[in-house]
PAVEXBA-267156 format. One line per field, with one value per residue (C-alpha): residue number from 1; residue in three letters; y, x, z. Coordinates in Angstrom, 1 decimal, padded with zeros to 4 digits, m for minus. Layout:
# PAVEXBA-267156
num: (NUM ...)
residuo: (Ala ...)
py: (Y ...)
px: (X ...)
pz: (Z ...)
# end
This chain:
# PAVEXBA-267156
num: (1 2 3 4 5 6 7 8 9 10 11 12 13 14 15 16 17 18 19 20 21 22 23 24 25 26 27 28 29 30 31 32 33 34 35 36 37 38 39 40 41 42 43 44 45 46 47 48 49 50 51 52 53 54 55 56 57 58 59 60 61 62 63 64 65 66 67 68 69 70 71 72 73 74 75 76 77 78 79 80 81 82 83 84 85 86 87 88 89 90 91 92 93 94 95 96 97 98 99 100 101 102 103 104 105 106 107 108 109 110 111 112 113 114 115 116 117 118 119 120 121 122 123 124 125 126 127 128 129 130 131 132 133 134 135 136 137 138 139 140 141 142 143 144 145 146 147 148 149 150 151 152 153 154 155 156 157 158 159 160 161 162 163 164 165 166 167 168 169 170 171 172 173 174 175 176 177 178 179 180 181 182 183 184 185 186 187 188 189 190 191 192 193 194 195 196 197 198 199 200 201 202 203 204 205 206 207 208 209 210 211 212 213 214 215 216 217 218 219 220 221 222 223 224 225 226 227 228 229 230 231 232 233 234 235 236 237 238 239 240 241 242 243 244 245 246 247 248 249 250 251 252 253 254 255 256 257 258 259 260 261 262 263 264 265 266 267 268 269 270 271 272 273 274 275 276 277 278 279 280 281 282 283 284 285 286 287 288 289 290 291 292 293 294 295 296 297 298 299 300 301 302 303 304 305 306 307 308 309 310 311 312 313 314 315 316 317 318 319 320 321 322 323 324 325 326 327 328 329 330 331 332 333 334 335 336 337 338 339 340 341 342 343 344 345 346 347 348 349 350 351 352 353 354 355 356 357 358 359 360 361 362 363 364 365 366 367 368 369 370 371 372 373 374 375 376 377 378 379 380 381 382 383 384 385 386 387 388 389 390 391 392 393 394 395 396 397 398 399 400 401 402 403 404 405 406 407 408 409 410 411 412 413 414 415 416 417 418 419 420 421 422 423 424 425 426 427 428 429 430 431 432 433 434 435 436 437 438 439 440 441 442 443 444 445 446 447 448 449 450 451 452 453 454 455 456)
residuo: (Met Asp Leu Leu Thr Asp Leu Gln Ala Tyr Ala Glu Ala Gln Val Glu Arg His Lys Ile Pro Ala Ile Ser Leu Ala Leu Trp Lys Gly Gly Glu Leu Tyr Gln Ala Ala Gly Gly Ile Leu Asn Gln Ser Thr Gly Val Thr Ala Thr Thr Asp Ala Ile Phe Gln Ile Gly Ser Ile Thr Lys Val Met Thr Ala Ser Leu Val Met Gln Leu Val Asp Glu Gly Arg Ile Asp Leu Asp Thr Pro Val Lys His Tyr Leu Arg Asp Phe Gln Ile Ala Asp Ala Glu Ala Thr Gln Thr Ile Thr Val Arg Gln Leu Leu Asn His Ser Ser Gly Ile Ala Gly Asp Phe Phe Pro Asp Asp Arg Gly His Gln Gly Asn Leu Ile Ala Arg Tyr Val Asp Arg Cys Ser Leu Leu Pro Val Val His Pro Val Gly Glu Met Tyr Ser Tyr Cys Asn Ser Ala Phe Thr Ile Ala Gly Arg Leu Val Glu Val Val Arg Gly Ile Ser Trp Tyr Gln Ala Met Gln Asp Leu Ile Phe Lys Pro Leu Gly Met Thr His Ala Ile Ala Asp Pro Lys Glu Gln Ile Arg Phe Arg Thr Ala Met Gly His Val Cys Asp Gly Asp Asn Thr Asp Arg Trp Val Leu Pro Glu Gln Ala Tyr Leu Ser Leu Gly Gln Ala Pro Cys Gly Ser Thr Pro Ala Met Thr Ala Ala Asp Leu Ile Arg Phe Ala Arg Ala His Leu Gln Ala Gly Ala Ala Gln Ser Gly Glu Arg Trp Leu Ser Pro Glu Ser Val Gly Ala Met Gln Met Pro Ser Ile Thr Ile Pro Arg Val Ser Gln Val Phe Gln Arg Ser Met Gly Leu Gly Trp Met Leu Arg Lys Tyr His Gln Asn Gly Leu Asp Thr Phe Ser His Asn Gly Ala Thr Met Gly Phe Leu Ser Thr Leu Gln Val Ile Pro Gln Gln Asn Ala Ala Tyr Ala Ile Leu Leu Asn Ala Tyr Ser Gly Ala Ala Phe Arg Ala Ile Asn Ser Asp Leu Met Met Ala Leu Thr Gly Leu Gln Asn Asp Glu Pro Glu Val Pro Asp Lys Ser Pro Asp Thr Ala Leu Phe Glu Lys Val Val Gly Arg Tyr Glu Ser Phe Asp Thr Ser Ile Glu Ile Ala Leu Gln Gly Asp Lys Leu Ser Ala His Ile Arg Tyr Lys Ile Asp Pro Leu Pro Ala Leu Lys Ala Glu Leu Lys His Ile Asp Glu Leu Cys Phe Ala Val Phe Thr Glu Arg Gly Glu Arg Gln Pro Asn Leu Val Phe Leu Ala Gln Asp Gln Arg Gly Val Ala Gln Tyr Leu Phe Asn Gly Asp Arg Leu Asn Gly Arg Leu)
py: (m020.7 m019.4 m016.9 m017.0 m020.8 m021.1 m017.7 m019.3 m021.4 m018.2 m016.3 m019.0 m019.2 m015.5 m015.7 m018.3 m016.7 m013.3 m014.4 m012.1 m012.6 m012.5 m011.4 m010.9 m010.6 m009.9 m009.6 m008.6 m009.9 m011.1 m010.3 m012.6 m012.0 m014.1 m014.0 m015.5 m015.0 m016.7 m016.4 m015.1 m011.8 m011.2 m013.0 m012.6 m014.4 m016.7 m016.1 m017.2 m014.8 m015.4 m013.4 m011.8 m010.4 m006.6 m004.9 m001.2 000.3 003.4 006.1 004.3 006.1 009.4 008.3 007.7 011.2 012.6 010.8 012.4 015.8 015.0 014.1 017.6 018.9 016.9 018.6 022.1 022.7 022.8 024.3 022.7 026.0 028.0 028.6 026.2 029.2 030.1 026.9 026.3 029.6 028.2 026.9 028.4 027.5 029.4 031.1 033.8 034.2 030.5 030.2 032.6 031.0 027.2 025.7 022.5 021.0 021.6 019.6 016.7 016.6 017.2 020.6 022.7 023.0 022.3 020.4 017.0 014.7 016.2 013.4 014.8 012.4 012.8 009.9 010.8 013.7 013.8 015.5 015.9 015.0 015.8 019.4 019.6 018.4 021.1 023.7 022.6 023.0 026.7 025.9 024.2 025.9 025.5 023.4 024.7 027.5 026.8 024.9 024.8 021.4 018.0 016.8 014.1 015.7 013.8 017.1 018.2 015.2 015.6 019.2 017.8 015.4 018.3 020.2 017.3 017.5 021.3 021.4 018.1 018.7 015.2 013.6 012.2 008.8 009.0 010.2 007.2 004.8 006.4 007.7 005.1 001.8 001.4 002.4 000.3 m002.8 m002.7 m004.8 m005.5 m001.9 000.4 004.0 004.3 002.1 001.4 m000.8 m003.2 m005.5 m006.5 m008.2 m010.6 m007.9 m007.9 m006.2 m004.5 m005.7 m003.8 m004.7 m005.2 m002.1 m002.7 m006.5 m006.8 m010.6 m010.3 m008.9 m007.2 m005.4 m001.6 000.5 002.1 000.3 003.5 006.6 009.9 009.4 013.0 012.0 009.5 011.2 010.6 007.0 006.5 004.5 002.7 m001.0 m003.5 m006.6 m006.8 m007.7 m004.5 m002.5 m004.2 m003.1 000.5 000.2 m001.2 001.9 003.9 001.5 001.8 005.6 006.0 003.3 001.0 m002.7 m002.3 m000.1 003.0 006.2 006.8 009.4 011.3 010.2 013.7 013.5 010.0 011.3 014.3 012.1 010.0 013.0 014.1 017.5 017.7 015.7 013.8 013.9 010.9 008.3 005.2 004.0 001.8 004.3 008.0 009.2 012.1 013.0 013.0 013.9 011.3 008.7 008.4 007.7 005.7 005.4 002.4 003.1 m000.5 m000.5 002.7 000.9 003.3 002.6 004.5 003.4 004.2 002.7 002.7 002.4 002.7 001.2 m002.2 m002.4 m002.0 m002.0 m001.2 m000.9 m001.0 m000.5 m001.3 000.3 m001.0 m004.5 m003.8 m005.3 m004.4 m006.0 m005.3 m006.4 m006.1 m007.0 m006.8 m006.4 m003.3 m005.1 m003.0 m005.9 m008.2 m005.5 m004.6 m008.3 m009.2 m006.1 m006.9 m010.5 m009.4 m006.8 m009.3 m011.8 m009.4 m007.4 m009.2 m006.0 m006.3 m003.7 m004.1 m001.3 m002.2 m002.7 000.5 001.0 001.1 004.5 006.6 008.5 012.1 013.7 017.2 016.3 014.5 017.6 019.5 017.1 016.6 018.1 017.6 017.5 017.6 017.1 016.3 012.7 012.1 013.5 012.6 013.2 012.9 012.5 012.0 009.7 009.5 008.9 007.2 008.9 007.7 008.4 008.1 008.2 008.6 008.0 010.2 008.7 005.4 002.5 001.7 001.5 004.1 003.3 003.6 003.2 003.8 005.9 005.0 007.6 006.6 009.8 013.5 013.9 010.4 007.9 004.2 003.3 000.2 m000.9 m002.2 m005.7 m004.9 m004.7 m002.1 000.6 003.1 005.7 009.2 012.4 015.7 018.8 022.6 023.4 026.9 029.1 027.2 023.9 022.9 020.9 022.5 019.5 015.8 013.8 010.7 008.6 011.1 013.9 017.0 017.2 020.7 021.5 022.9)
px: (020.1 020.0 017.1 016.3 016.2 013.7 012.3 009.3 011.5 013.4 010.2 008.8 012.2 012.1 008.7 010.1 013.4 012.1 008.8 006.8 003.2 003.8 006.0 005.5 008.5 009.0 012.2 012.9 016.2 017.3 013.9 012.1 009.8 010.2 007.5 006.9 004.8 004.6 002.8 m000.6 m002.2 m004.0 m003.4 m007.0 m008.3 m005.4 m005.8 m002.6 m000.4 m000.3 001.4 m001.9 m002.5 m002.2 m000.1 000.0 003.1 003.4 005.8 006.7 003.5 005.5 007.3 003.8 002.6 005.9 005.2 001.7 003.3 005.9 003.1 001.8 005.3 005.3 002.0 003.4 000.9 003.4 006.9 009.0 010.7 007.5 006.2 003.5 001.4 001.1 m000.9 m002.4 m003.8 m005.0 m001.5 m000.2 002.1 002.9 006.0 004.6 007.8 008.3 004.7 005.4 008.8 008.5 008.6 007.1 010.6 011.3 008.1 009.4 013.0 012.3 014.0 010.9 011.7 008.0 007.6 006.9 005.3 001.9 m000.6 m004.0 m006.8 m009.3 m011.6 m015.3 m014.8 m016.4 m015.5 m012.0 m009.7 m006.6 m007.8 m008.7 m005.2 m003.6 m005.8 m004.5 m000.9 m001.3 m000.1 003.1 006.5 009.7 012.4 015.3 015.7 013.8 015.8 019.0 018.8 017.1 014.6 012.0 008.6 005.3 003.4 005.1 003.9 000.3 000.5 001.9 m001.1 m003.5 m001.6 m002.4 m006.1 m006.3 m004.4 m005.8 m009.3 m009.9 m009.3 m005.9 m007.4 m008.8 m005.5 m003.7 m006.2 m006.4 m002.8 m000.7 m002.5 m004.4 m001.7 001.0 m001.3 m001.2 m004.4 m003.9 m003.4 m005.7 m005.4 m008.8 m009.1 m012.7 m011.5 m009.7 m012.7 m012.1 m008.8 m007.1 m005.8 m003.0 m003.5 m000.6 000.9 002.8 004.5 002.3 003.5 007.1 006.8 008.7 008.1 004.3 002.4 m001.0 m003.2 m002.9 m005.7 m006.2 m005.9 m004.6 m002.7 m004.4 m006.6 m005.9 m002.3 m003.1 m000.7 002.3 001.4 m001.3 m003.7 m002.3 m002.0 m000.9 001.1 004.9 004.5 002.6 005.4 007.8 005.6 005.9 009.6 010.0 008.3 011.0 013.7 012.3 012.5 008.8 007.4 004.7 005.1 002.4 004.9 002.8 004.5 003.5 006.1 008.7 012.3 013.2 010.9 012.1 015.7 014.9 013.4 016.6 019.0 020.5 019.0 020.1 022.6 021.3 023.6 025.9 024.7 026.4 029.9 028.6 026.9 026.2 022.6 021.1 017.5 016.0 012.4 010.4 013.2 016.0 019.4 022.3 025.9 027.7 031.4 032.5 032.0 030.1 026.8 023.9 020.4 017.1 014.6 012.0 011.0 007.6 006.1 002.5 000.4 002.1 003.6 007.2 008.1 010.8 011.1 014.8 015.8 019.2 019.4 022.8 021.5 017.9 016.8 014.5 013.0 010.1 009.7 006.3 006.0 002.9 004.9 006.7 010.0 013.0 015.5 013.6 013.3 017.0 018.1 015.8 016.8 020.5 019.9 018.1 020.7 023.4 021.6 021.1 024.3 026.8 027.0 027.1 024.6 025.6 027.6 031.2 032.4 033.0 036.7 038.0 039.1 039.7 036.6 036.7 034.8 035.5 033.6 030.9 030.2 029.4 026.5 025.0 021.5 017.9 016.7 013.1 010.9 007.2 008.4 010.8 012.3 015.9 018.0 021.8 023.8 027.4 028.0 031.7 033.3 030.2 027.7 024.1 020.8 017.2 014.8 011.1 008.9 005.8 004.2 005.7 004.3 007.7 008.8 011.3 014.9 017.9 021.2 024.9 026.6 030.0 031.9 032.6 034.0 033.3 029.8 028.5 027.8 026.8 023.8 023.7 020.7 021.0 020.8 023.8 021.7 022.9 020.4 020.8 023.6 023.0 024.6 024.9 024.8 025.3 027.9 027.8 030.8 031.5 031.3 028.0 025.7 022.3 020.6 020.5 019.7 017.7 015.4 015.9 014.5 016.2 015.7 016.5 018.4 016.2)
pz: (m014.5 m018.1 m017.9 m021.6 m021.7 m018.9 m017.8 m016.2 m013.8 m012.9 m012.2 m009.9 m008.1 m007.4 m005.8 m003.4 m002.9 m002.0 m000.5 m002.7 m003.8 m007.6 m010.5 m014.2 m016.6 m020.3 m022.2 m025.8 m027.3 m030.7 m032.2 m029.8 m026.8 m023.7 m021.0 m017.6 m014.4 m011.1 m007.7 m006.8 m007.8 m004.5 m001.3 m000.3 m003.4 m004.3 m008.0 m009.8 m011.8 m015.6 m018.3 m019.4 m015.9 m015.5 m012.8 m011.9 m013.6 m011.5 m012.8 m016.0 m017.0 m017.1 m020.3 m021.8 m020.7 m022.1 m025.4 m025.6 m025.2 m027.9 m030.3 m029.8 m030.5 m033.7 m034.7 m034.0 m031.2 m028.3 m028.1 m025.4 m024.4 m024.1 m020.6 m019.4 m018.6 m022.3 m022.9 m019.5 m018.3 m015.0 m014.1 m010.8 m008.0 m004.8 m006.4 m008.8 m010.8 m011.3 m012.4 m015.3 m016.3 m016.0 m019.4 m020.9 m021.2 m017.5 m016.6 m018.6 m017.3 m013.6 m013.5 m012.8 m009.1 m008.1 m004.9 m006.4 m003.8 m003.3 m002.8 m001.7 m000.8 m003.7 m002.8 m003.0 m005.4 m008.8 m012.1 m013.7 m010.8 m012.9 m013.4 m009.7 m008.8 m010.9 m009.4 m005.9 m007.1 m006.4 m002.9 m003.9 m003.3 m005.4 m003.8 m006.0 m008.6 m011.8 m014.4 m012.3 m010.5 m010.8 m008.3 m009.2 m009.6 m009.7 m009.7 m012.9 m014.9 m013.6 m014.9 m018.2 m018.4 m017.9 m020.6 m023.0 m022.1 m022.7 m026.0 m027.3 m026.2 m024.9 m021.5 m020.7 m020.3 m023.8 m025.1 m023.6 m025.2 m028.6 m029.1 m027.2 m026.5 m029.8 m032.3 m030.4 m030.1 m026.3 m025.9 m022.1 m021.0 m019.1 m017.9 m016.3 m013.2 m013.9 m016.8 m014.6 m014.3 m017.9 m017.0 m014.7 m012.3 m009.6 m006.2 m004.5 m001.2 001.5 004.7 007.8 009.7 010.9 010.2 006.9 006.8 006.3 003.3 003.6 001.2 001.4 002.7 m000.7 m004.1 m005.8 m005.0 m005.7 m008.8 m009.8 m010.4 m013.1 m015.7 m013.4 m012.7 m010.1 m012.2 m015.4 m015.4 m018.1 m018.8 m019.0 m022.7 m023.5 m021.8 m024.3 m027.2 m025.9 m025.5 m029.1 m030.5 m028.9 m030.1 m033.6 m033.9 m033.2 m035.5 m034.2 m034.8 m037.6 m039.4 m038.9 m037.8 m034.2 m033.0 m035.1 m035.0 m033.9 m030.9 m030.0 m030.2 m028.0 m025.3 m025.3 m025.3 m022.0 m020.9 m017.3 m015.2 m012.2 m009.1 m009.1 m006.6 m008.2 m008.8 m011.6 m013.9 m014.5 m015.0 m016.8 m017.6 m021.1 m021.6 m019.6 m019.9 m017.4 m019.2 m017.9 m019.2 m017.6 m016.7 m017.4 m021.2 m022.0 m022.5 m022.8 m021.6 m021.1 m018.6 m015.9 m012.6 m011.0 m007.5 m006.4 m003.6 m003.2 m006.7 m008.0 m011.7 m014.2 m018.0 m019.1 m022.7 m024.2 m027.6 m028.7 m028.4 m029.6 m026.2 m023.4 m020.3 m018.0 m014.3 m012.5 m008.8 m006.7 m003.5 m002.2 m001.8 m002.7 m002.0 m004.4 m007.0 m007.0 m007.1 m010.0 m011.9 m011.5 m012.7 m015.8 m016.7 m016.2 m018.4 m021.3 m021.1 m018.9 m016.8 m013.0 m011.6 m008.0 m006.3 m005.4 m001.9 000.1 000.6 004.2 005.1 008.3 009.4 008.2 011.1 009.7 006.6 008.5 010.6 007.3 006.5 010.0 010.3 009.4 005.8 004.7 001.7 001.1 000.7 003.6 006.8 007.3 010.4 009.9 013.2 014.2 017.1 017.9 014.5 012.9 010.7 010.9 009.1 010.4 007.4 008.0 005.0 004.8 001.7 000.7 002.8 004.4 008.0 009.2 008.3 010.7 008.9 009.1 006.4 005.0 003.0 m000.6 m002.2 m002.3 m000.6 m001.6 001.1 001.1 003.3 005.5 007.6 011.1 009.5 007.3 004.1 001.6 000.4 m002.4 m001.8 m000.5 m001.9 m000.2 m002.5 m002.7 m000.1 001.2 001.9 005.1 003.2 004.8 002.5 001.8 000.2 000.7 m002.5 m001.6 m003.7 m006.6 m004.5 m003.1 000.7 001.9 005.1 007.8)
# end
C-alpha cells in the first residue's frame, strides 16, 4: 500500500491489524500535508476518531518546554551553562553538591543525573502543582555523576517548566498557549486539561492486567498533573504536531513567516550534546536540547524526534531535515508492538530506510561475559533481575510506573555489552545495554528504556 496515496486506508488497516482502539496520523512531505484517522476515541462511548480529535502527546511536550527555555535564552534572560539554582532559588535535590552545580543545559539534555521517574499522586491538591512538584524533588537522589552520563529524566523537564514560570512571570500553561500554540497556529492544542471539553478528545487505553488482548480505560486519565511540563497533560492533533515540527525545520520561523525562535537556538537544540548508549544496530543516537537525534548507519541520514507515553497513549514526532519531511503518530492504546510497526512503516515510506533491527547472529554462549552482567538492577521506573540458567541469560522486568505486565525474556548477545531481548512468545523487544564495568569487568548499570538502572 502506498501510504501517501491512501493514508486513510492505511490508518484503518492498522486499527484492524493491531486491534487498537484508534490512530491519528499526519505526514509532511513535498510541501503537502497528509492526514488520516481511524477507530474509536473511547471504547466506553464509541465516538469515532477524526483528524481534528486531540490525543495526549506525552513526552513530545519536552521539546516544547525546551523551546520555551530557548526563547528565554534568545532574550538574554537565561544562560544554558549557568546553574539552575541561580534562577530558581528554591531548587533542591537530596544531593547538596549536585543542587549547586546542575546547569540549565543539563536539564534539557538528560545529563543532570536527577532520578527522573518521580510520579507523586497530586489528585485533590490545589494551587500551582508544578511548583509543588519541584518542592518535592528535594527528596530525589542522583543516579549518576552530574553531566557525565545520559539517563532519561522526567523530573528535569518539570524543573525546566518551573524555571520558565519563575523567569517569565506567567504560568507554564499560559506560556505554552501564548508562546507556542498561538504563534505557530496550533488551533487544536491544549496544555491545561480543563480545556479538553472544547475538543473531540481521545481517552487512553491500557491492557486489562496481564490480559494483553483486552483494552480497558486506565484508573486515571492523566499522570501527575504537576508534571505537565514533561508531558502529563498536553493534547493536540497530529497536524498541530506537524506545525510545531515545521517551525524547527524552518530555522525557527512560524508558517506565518514571523520569527518564533532564533536560528541559533533551533540549531543548538538539534546539535549533539551528549551521546546516548548504543542500543541499536541501525542507528546511533545522541541528545540535543529537548530533541533526540539519530544518524542512520545505512546512508548517514539524520533525524530529530521525540516519543511520548502517558496513561494509555503512545506518540511520536519524527523530523527528517534532509527531506524537509516529518510525521506524527498518535495512538490511544499502550501497544508497543503496534507503535514500533507503524513507526517502521512510515519511516520506510518517507525515506526508504528499514527501521527494524537485524537478525541476531548465531554465536556460542559466552558464559564468562554473562556472569559479569548477572544481578539485580533498579530504578524508580523498573526492577530488573538478570539470571544465568545453564548457558542462557534471562531477564525478568517488573514495571513500577508504566501500565504494563511484567516481562520475562531471553537475552541474546549481539556485541560488546548489548543484548537483544525476546519474550516467551518470541517477540523482539528493544535491546538492553550494560554499562560502566568495574575493575573486575562487572557491569554497574543496565540501560533500559533510556534509563540507567543501577546494580544493587
